[in-house]
N, C-alpha and C positions, 0 to 999 in steps of 0.2 A: 785892835788891828795887829797886823804882823809887825813885829819889831817895836811895839809900843813900850812905854816906860813901865817897868815892873815885870815885863815878860822875859822868859828865859831866852837869851840870845842864841844858845845852841839849838833849841827847838825850832827857832825861826829859820835857821839855815841860811842859804843864799839870799833869801828875801831880806834878811836883816841888814846886809851890806849892799843891797840893790843889785845883786847879780842874778840874772835869770838862770835857772837850772840848765837850760840848753847851752848857755854861754860857758858854763863850767864843763859840761860834757864835750863841747866843741874844743875847748882848750886842752882837755885831757887827750882827745883823739888827735889833735894837731901835733902836740908835743910827742905823743906816742908814735905817730907816723914819721916824724922827723928824726927822733932819737931813740925809738924803741922803748923798752921798759924803763930805762933810765930817764927818758923824757917824761914819762908819766909821773915818775917820782919827783922830778923837777917841777912839773906843773902843780902837783899836789902841794909841794913845799911852798911854792910861791903863793898859791891860794891861801894856805893856812897862815903864812906870814902876813899877807894883806889883811886877813880876817883878824888876827891878833892885834895888829897895829891899829886897825879900825876900832876895835873894842876899847883899846887903851886910850886912843886919842879922844874918842867920844866920852869916856869916863873922866879924863882930865878936863875936857871942855865943860862937862856938866858940873864939875867941882870948881870951875873957874880958875884952875891952875894955869891953863892956857886959854886963849880966846876961843869962843864957840866956833868962829870962822876957821881957825887953825885946826880945831878938833875935828871939824868935818872934812877938811881938805888935806890934812897931813899925810894920810896913806897915799893919796893920789900924787901929791908932791914928791914923796919919797920914791915911790915906784916909777913915777914919770922921770925923775932925775936918774934913776938907775937903769931905765930902759935902753939908753945907748950902749951901756955895758953889756946888757943881755943880748942885744942885737949884734954887737961886735963879737961876742963869744960864739954866736950861732954860725958865723961865717967861717 
């Protein structure tokens, strides 16, 4: 299946972190509409930051360096905690 153990996480793309491709396209278009080309760069940076954090947290959880629960939720916690800053910067 997509995103299974032993599969290439890059080849799985958005399916690997549970993002529908349309959600990624919508985020790029929304940030592009609000902030122009710089907004697209910000959206891509945020997406890749989330992706890298997700891969790292999952690997740490699988190696039992952190709990599996934290490994699954760490990116959501980090980006959720940072979202007020992002929203404040938009205003």
